[in-house]
C-alpha positions, 0 to 999 in steps of 0.5 A: 194203478194207472192205465199201463200206457200212462204208467209206462209214460210216467216211467219214461218221463222219470228216466233221468232219475232211474238212470242216475240210480243205475249209475250210482249203483255201478260207481259204488260197486267199483269205487276203490277197486284197482281193477274196476269194471274189469272184475265183471269181465274177469269172472266169466273168463276165469269160470270158463277157463276153470270149468273147461279145464276140469270138465272139458275132457269129459264133454263129447265135444272140442274145447273150441266148441265147448268154451263159447257154449259154456260162457254163454250159459254162465253169462245168462245164468248170472243175469237171471240170478242177479235180476232175481236176487237183486230184485229181492232187495230193490224196494228195501234199497230204494226205501229212502227214495220211496218215502220222499220221492213219489214215482212209479214203483216199477222203477226200482226193479228196473234199476236192479235189472238194468245194472244186471243188464250192463254186466250181461252185455259186457259178458256177452260181448266176451262170448262173441269175442271168444267165439271169434277167437275159437272159430275165426273172424268169419264164423259169425254171420250178420243175421245170427248177430242181428237175431240177438237184438230181439233176444236181448229185448225179450230177456230184459223184459223177463228179467224186469218181470222177475225183479218185480215179482221177487221184490214184491214177495221179499217185502213181505217175506224177508227170508225169500232172498236166502231161500231163492239162493238155495233154489237157484243153486238147485236149478243150476244143476237142472239147467244145461249151463255147464254140460251139454244137452246131448249128454242126457239123451235117452234119460227120460226123466231128465229130458222131461225136466228139461222140457219143463224148465222155463229157462231153456228157450232163452238159453237156445236163443242165446247159444244158437247164434254164437255156437252154431252161427244160426238164427234161432227157430221161430218156435224158440222165440215163441216159447220165450215170448210166451214165458216172458208174457206170462211172467210179465202179466203176473208181475203187472197184476202183482204190482197193481194189487201191491204198489200202494201197500209197499210203503207199509211193509218197508 
C-alpha cells in the first residue's frame, strides 16, 4: 500500500465518490417509509423510555439523572455495533464498485462508519436535548459541550478502524457477522450501558472486567459532559486515544497486507 499520507490524500480526492455512497445508503434505508429518518430518533427514545420504566425504580438515582445516562450509553452502543456489523459487510456490499472502480479500499469501511456516525449524531443531539429537559436550559456549560468535539473525532477514528478490521476478517470468514452479533450481546451486559457503575462497587471480579473493557473510556468521555456537566479528565482522553491508536494501527497493518488480496475473496 502507498505511503499513508498519499493514501489519505487519495481517499480525500475521492470524497465525492464515498459521500455519494453514504447518501445512497441513507436514502435507500428510508425509501418508502412514512416516518423516514424519524425512525432513527424514535428508537433511542423508545428504548430509553422502556428501560427507565422497567429498571428506573431499581437504580440508585433519579429518573432525571438516569435517563440521559441511559440514552447516552444506548446511542454509543448503537454506533459501536453498527460500525462493526455493517463493517463486516462493507467490502461485500461494495463488490460491484471494487471490481469496476479502482480506489483505496478503506473507502468502503469509511462508508459504513459515516452512515453509523450520521445516526449517532442524531441520537446524541437527542441526549443533549433530554439533558436540557431533565436539568434545565442552563445545565450544560460551553466547555462541557466543546469537549465532545475531540471525543467525536476519536470515536469516528475508532469506529473506522473497527469497520476495517471486521470487514477484512469477514471477507475470509463469512460467519463472522453472526458470531459478532452473539459476542456483542454478551459484551453489552459486561458494559454499563443500562445500569450504573456504582451498582457493582465492592464486586472485585466485575470491577476487574470493567477495568479491562476497552469501551469504558469512550463511555466516560460521552457521559461526563451530558450527565455531570464536566470536561472529562485528561487520563480518560489519553486512555481512549491509546485504545484508538492501537486499533487504528492494527487496521492499518491489516489493510497493508490484505488490500490487494480482497478482490480474490469476494
